[in-house]
A tleap script that builds the chain and sets N, CA, C and O, in Angstrom:
source leaprc.protein.ff14SB
mol = sequence {
  NMET THR TYR ALA THR VAL ARG ARG LEU ASN
  ARG SER ALA PRO GLY VAL LYS LEU THR GLY
  LEU MET ALA VAL GLY VAL MET LEU CYS ALA
  VAL VAL ALA THR ALA ALA LEU ALA SER ARG
  SER VAL THR LEU GLY PHE VAL VAL GLY ALA
  GLY LEU ALA PRO PRO VAL GLN ARG TRP ILE
  LEU ARG ARG ARG ARG LYS CGLN
}
set mol.1.N position { 62.588 58.281 62.609 }
set mol.1.CA position { 62.719 57.032 61.906 }
set mol.1.C position { 61.510 56.795 60.998 }
set mol.1.O position { 61.676 56.425 59.836 }
set mol.2.N position { 60.312 57.000 61.511 }
set mol.2.CA position { 59.118 56.781 60.711 }
set mol.2.C position { 59.061 57.767 59.555 }
set mol.2.O position { 58.707 57.388 58.438 }
set mol.3.N position { 59.401 59.012 59.804 }
set mol.3.CA position { 59.370 60.031 58.756 }
set mol.3.C position { 60.359 59.690 57.646 }
set mol.3.O position { 60.040 59.839 56.467 }
set mol.4.N position { 61.547 59.238 58.009 }
set mol.4.CA position { 62.545 58.862 57.008 }
set mol.4.C position { 62.059 57.679 56.175 }
set mol.4.O position { 62.301 57.625 54.969 }
set mol.5.N position { 61.385 56.746 56.805 }
set mol.5.CA position { 60.845 55.592 56.088 }
set mol.5.C position { 59.799 56.038 55.081 }
set mol.5.O position { 59.792 55.572 53.942 }
set mol.6.N position { 58.914 56.939 55.494 }
set mol.6.CA position { 57.871 57.420 54.594 }
set mol.6.C position { 58.487 58.208 53.443 }
set mol.6.O position { 58.010 58.113 52.313 }
set mol.7.N position { 59.521 58.972 53.703 }
set mol.7.CA position { 60.192 59.712 52.624 }
set mol.7.C position { 60.775 58.740 51.602 }
set mol.7.O position { 60.689 58.976 50.397 }
set mol.8.N position { 61.367 57.651 52.084 }
set mol.8.CA position { 61.928 56.665 51.167 }
set mol.8.C position { 60.815 55.961 50.390 }
set mol.8.O position { 60.961 55.692 49.197 }
set mol.9.N position { 59.706 55.663 51.067 }
set mol.9.CA position { 58.585 55.014 50.390 }
set mol.9.C position { 57.976 55.924 49.329 }
set mol.9.O position { 57.443 55.448 48.327 }
set mol.10.N position { 58.056 57.219 49.551 }
set mol.10.CA position { 57.484 58.168 48.601 }
set mol.10.C position { 58.145 58.055 47.227 }
set mol.10.O position { 57.516 58.360 46.213 }
set mol.11.N position { 59.381 57.630 47.184 }
set mol.11.CA position { 60.103 57.481 45.918 }
set mol.11.C position { 59.807 56.153 45.237 }
set mol.11.O position { 60.269 55.912 44.122 }
set mol.12.N position { 59.041 55.290 45.897 }
set mol.12.CA position { 58.752 53.958 45.368 }
set mol.12.C position { 57.512 53.974 44.484 }
set mol.12.O position { 56.814 54.982 44.374 }
set mol.13.N position { 57.262 52.837 43.863 }
set mol.13.CA position { 56.056 52.665 43.048 }
set mol.13.C position { 54.823 52.753 43.955 }
set mol.13.O position { 54.920 52.467 45.149 }
set mol.14.N position { 53.667 53.143 43.407 }
set mol.14.CA position { 52.456 53.317 44.229 }
set mol.14.C position { 52.080 52.085 45.055 }
set mol.14.O position { 51.692 52.216 46.216 }
set mol.15.N position { 52.189 50.901 44.473 }
set mol.15.CA position { 51.848 49.682 45.221 }
set mol.15.C position { 52.790 49.453 46.390 }
set mol.15.O position { 52.366 49.044 47.471 }
set mol.16.N position { 54.058 49.718 46.167 }
set mol.16.CA position { 55.055 49.562 47.238 }
set mol.16.C position { 54.808 50.603 48.321 }
set mol.16.O position { 54.942 50.314 49.510 }
set mol.17.N position { 54.447 51.822 47.907 }
set mol.17.CA position { 54.196 52.900 48.857 }
set mol.17.C position { 53.027 52.549 49.771 }
set mol.17.O position { 53.113 52.730 50.986 }
set mol.18.N position { 51.928 52.044 49.193 }
set mol.18.CA position { 50.756 51.679 49.979 }
set mol.18.C position { 51.080 50.563 50.964 }
set mol.18.O position { 50.706 50.629 52.135 }
set mol.19.N position { 51.772 49.548 50.484 }
set mol.19.CA position { 52.155 48.435 51.355 }
set mol.19.C position { 53.071 48.922 52.472 }
set mol.19.O position { 52.936 48.495 53.618 }
set mol.20.N position { 53.990 49.802 52.144 }
set mol.20.CA position { 54.907 50.333 53.148 }
set mol.20.C position { 54.198 51.156 54.202 }
set mol.20.O position { 54.501 51.038 55.389 }
set mol.21.N position { 53.248 51.997 53.781 }
set mol.21.CA position { 52.497 52.794 54.759 }
set mol.21.C position { 51.666 51.909 55.672 }
set mol.21.O position { 51.525 52.192 56.861 }
set mol.22.N position { 51.114 50.832 55.111 }
set mol.22.CA position { 50.367 49.901 55.950 }
set mol.22.C position { 51.297 49.226 56.957 }
set mol.22.O position { 50.924 49.011 58.110 }
set mol.23.N position { 52.497 48.898 56.518 }
set mol.23.CA position { 53.466 48.286 57.425 }
set mol.23.C position { 53.864 49.253 58.538 }
set mol.23.O position { 54.041 48.837 59.683 }
set mol.24.N position { 54.005 50.541 58.212 }
set mol.24.CA position { 54.328 51.543 59.230 }
set mol.24.C position { 53.202 51.606 60.265 }
set mol.24.O position { 53.464 51.691 61.464 }
set mol.25.N position { 51.952 51.565 59.801 }
set mol.25.CA position { 50.815 51.565 60.722 }
set mol.25.C position { 50.814 50.356 61.632 }
set mol.25.O position { 50.544 50.473 62.827 }
set mol.26.N position { 51.116 49.194 61.074 }
set mol.26.CA position { 51.173 47.967 61.879 }
set mol.26.C position { 52.293 48.069 62.917 }
set mol.26.O position { 52.136 47.633 64.057 }
set mol.27.N position { 53.415 48.645 62.511 }
set mol.27.CA position { 54.529 48.788 63.460 }
set mol.27.C position { 54.154 49.729 64.608 }
set mol.27.O position { 54.506 49.476 65.760 }
set mol.28.N position { 53.441 50.812 64.293 }
set mol.28.CA position { 52.997 51.714 65.357 }
set mol.28.C position { 52.062 50.986 66.322 }
set mol.28.O position { 52.156 51.167 67.536 }
set mol.29.N position { 51.159 50.161 65.781 }
set mol.29.CA position { 50.271 49.366 66.637 }
set mol.29.C position { 51.083 48.398 67.502 }
set mol.29.O position { 50.786 48.210 68.682 }
set mol.30.N position { 52.104 47.789 66.906 }
set mol.30.CA position { 52.915 46.832 67.644 }
set mol.30.C position { 53.668 47.500 68.791 }
set mol.30.O position { 53.797 46.920 69.869 }
set mol.31.N position { 54.160 48.706 68.566 }
set mol.31.CA position { 54.876 49.424 69.623 }
set mol.31.C position { 53.948 49.697 70.799 }
set mol.31.O position { 54.315 49.484 71.954 }
set mol.32.N position { 52.749 50.169 70.498 }
set mol.32.CA position { 51.791 50.457 71.565 }
set mol.32.C position { 51.347 49.161 72.238 }
set mol.32.O position { 51.176 49.124 73.456 }
set mol.33.N position { 51.160 48.104 71.458 }
set mol.33.CA position { 50.760 46.818 72.033 }
set mol.33.C position { 51.841 46.262 72.947 }
set mol.33.O position { 51.535 45.660 73.977 }
set mol.34.N position { 53.098 46.459 72.580 }
set mol.34.CA position { 54.193 45.993 73.431 }
set mol.34.C position { 54.183 46.729 74.766 }
set mol.34.O position { 54.394 46.126 75.817 }
set mol.35.N position { 53.939 48.019 74.717 }
set mol.35.CA position { 53.849 48.790 75.964 }
set mol.35.C position { 52.653 48.325 76.792 }
set mol.35.O position { 52.735 48.246 78.017 }
set mol.36.N position { 51.551 48.021 76.124 }
set mol.36.CA position { 50.367 47.561 76.843 }
set mol.36.C position { 50.592 46.175 77.434 }
set mol.36.O position { 50.095 45.868 78.518 }
set mol.37.N position { 51.339 45.346 76.723 }
set mol.37.CA position { 51.626 44.012 77.240 }
set mol.37.C position { 52.402 44.110 78.546 }
set mol.37.O position { 52.187 43.327 79.470 }
set mol.38.N position { 53.291 45.067 78.609 }
set mol.38.CA position { 54.048 45.267 79.841 }
set mol.38.C position { 53.120 45.638 80.992 }
set mol.38.O position { 53.407 45.335 82.150 }
set mol.39.N position { 52.020 46.286 80.672 }
set mol.39.CA position { 51.064 46.646 81.724 }
set mol.39.C position { 49.893 45.665 81.764 }
set mol.39.O position { 48.876 45.931 82.406 }
set mol.40.N position { 50.038 44.534 81.076 }
set mol.40.CA position { 49.051 43.452 81.081 }
set mol.40.C position { 47.698 43.861 80.511 }
set mol.40.O position { 46.653 43.429 80.997 }
set mol.41.N position { 47.725 44.688 79.488 }
set mol.41.CA position { 46.479 45.098 78.851 }
set mol.41.C position { 46.667 45.104 77.336 }
set mol.41.O position { 46.765 46.167 76.724 }
set mol.42.N position { 46.716 43.933 76.740 }
set mol.42.CA position { 46.980 43.807 75.315 }
set mol.42.C position { 45.850 44.425 74.493 }
set mol.42.O position { 46.108 45.115 73.506 }
set mol.43.N position { 44.635 44.190 74.881 }
set mol.43.CA position { 43.500 44.732 74.131 }
set mol.43.C position { 43.561 46.243 74.090 }
set mol.43.O position { 43.351 46.845 73.037 }
set mol.44.N position { 43.843 46.854 75.209 }
set mol.44.CA position { 43.966 48.305 75.260 }
set mol.44.C position { 45.078 48.780 74.328 }
set mol.44.O position { 44.924 49.797 73.652 }
set mol.45.N position { 46.175 48.068 74.287 }
set mol.45.CA position { 47.293 48.437 73.420 }
set mol.45.C position { 46.917 48.427 71.952 }
set mol.45.O position { 47.272 49.345 71.213 }
set mol.46.N position { 46.200 47.397 71.522 }
set mol.46.CA position { 45.791 47.340 70.123 }
set mol.46.C position { 44.768 48.415 69.801 }
set mol.46.O position { 44.805 48.993 68.715 }
set mol.47.N position { 43.870 48.688 70.709 }
set mol.47.CA position { 42.873 49.741 70.474 }
set mol.47.C position { 43.557 51.100 70.366 }
set mol.47.O position { 43.265 51.870 69.451 }
set mol.48.N position { 44.457 51.393 71.283 }
set mol.48.CA position { 45.167 52.671 71.255 }
set mol.48.C position { 46.056 52.746 70.016 }
set mol.48.O position { 46.121 53.790 69.366 }
set mol.49.N position { 46.737 51.657 69.685 }
set mol.49.CA position { 47.594 51.637 68.499 }
set mol.49.C position { 46.802 51.859 67.227 }
set mol.49.O position { 47.231 52.605 66.346 }
set mol.50.N position { 45.654 51.220 67.126 }
set mol.50.CA position { 44.803 51.401 65.944 }
set mol.50.C position { 44.266 52.828 65.883 }
set mol.50.O position { 44.056 53.367 64.796 }
set mol.51.N position { 44.047 53.431 67.029 }
set mol.51.CA position { 43.581 54.816 67.050 }
set mol.51.C position { 44.675 55.811 66.716 }
set mol.51.O position { 44.402 56.864 66.139 }
set mol.52.N position { 45.913 55.487 67.072 }
set mol.52.CA position { 47.027 56.401 66.829 }
set mol.52.C position { 47.594 56.308 65.416 }
set mol.52.O position { 48.067 57.308 64.875 }
set mol.53.N position { 47.554 55.136 64.819 }
set mol.53.CA position { 48.212 54.939 63.530 }
set mol.53.C position { 47.670 55.858 62.424 }
set mol.53.O position { 48.476 56.507 61.758 }
set mol.54.N position { 46.361 55.948 62.192 }
set mol.54.CA position { 45.898 56.821 61.095 }
set mol.54.C position { 46.259 58.297 61.272 }
set mol.54.O position { 46.708 58.918 60.308 }
set mol.55.N position { 46.081 58.893 62.468 }
set mol.55.CA position { 46.486 60.299 62.599 }
set mol.55.C position { 47.986 60.509 62.399 }
set mol.55.O position { 48.404 61.516 61.827 }
set mol.56.N position { 48.788 59.568 62.865 }
set mol.56.CA position { 50.242 59.696 62.695 }
set mol.56.C position { 50.592 59.613 61.216 }
set mol.56.O position { 51.436 60.377 60.745 }
set mol.57.N position { 49.966 58.707 60.472 }
set mol.57.CA position { 50.249 58.600 59.049 }
set mol.57.C position { 49.795 59.853 58.308 }
set mol.57.O position { 50.488 60.312 57.400 }
set mol.58.N position { 48.642 60.417 58.679 }
set mol.58.CA position { 48.191 61.657 58.037 }
set mol.58.C position { 49.168 62.787 58.319 }
set mol.58.O position { 49.462 63.589 57.432 }
set mol.59.N position { 49.672 62.859 59.546 }
set mol.59.CA position { 50.637 63.901 59.909 }
set mol.59.C position { 51.907 63.750 59.085 }
set mol.59.O position { 52.460 64.739 58.603 }
set mol.60.N position { 52.369 62.516 58.924 }
set mol.60.CA position { 53.585 62.271 58.140 }
set mol.60.C position { 53.362 62.678 56.688 }
set mol.60.O position { 54.222 63.312 56.078 }
set mol.61.N position { 52.209 62.312 56.138 }
set mol.61.CA position { 51.935 62.652 54.745 }
set mol.61.C position { 51.804 64.163 54.550 }
set mol.61.O position { 52.242 64.690 53.527 }
set mol.62.N position { 51.210 64.866 55.513 }
set mol.62.CA position { 51.103 66.326 55.420 }
set mol.62.C position { 52.478 66.967 55.433 }
set mol.62.O position { 52.740 67.892 54.665 }
set mol.63.N position { 53.363 66.480 56.304 }
set mol.63.CA position { 54.718 67.032 56.373 }
set mol.63.C position { 55.437 66.811 55.059 }
set mol.63.O position { 56.186 67.678 54.607 }
set mol.64.N position { 55.218 65.664 54.440 }
set mol.64.CA position { 55.886 65.332 53.176 }
set mol.64.C position { 55.419 66.285 52.090 }
set mol.64.O position { 56.237 66.733 51.286 }
set mol.65.N position { 54.135 66.610 52.037 }
set mol.65.CA position { 53.607 67.497 50.998 }
set mol.65.C position { 54.115 68.917 51.159 }
set mol.65.O position { 54.272 69.622 50.162 }
set mol.66.N position { 54.378 69.360 52.379 }
set mol.66.CA position { 54.842 70.733 52.618 }
set mol.66.C position { 56.269 70.939 52.147 }
set mol.66.O position { 56.666 72.065 51.845 }
set mol.67.N position { 57.036 69.880 52.080 }
set mol.67.CA position { 58.454 70.024 51.721 }
set mol.67.C position { 58.658 70.141 50.248 }
set mol.67.O position { 59.793 70.268 49.790 }
savepdb mol mol.pdb
quit
């Protein structure tokens, strides 16, 4: 799902692409935060989400360039 979103954003204008990638990062943080909330550790969820979002976005962008 995330990869398909980034592929669609790649066809957009540069400003839209940047905003979309930032939104994807926020969504990844939210997913991890939701899991952390279930375990009663919201702070941990945001820290882990913030740590995971940049590497995941770099991986997505690398895959896009290879195609």
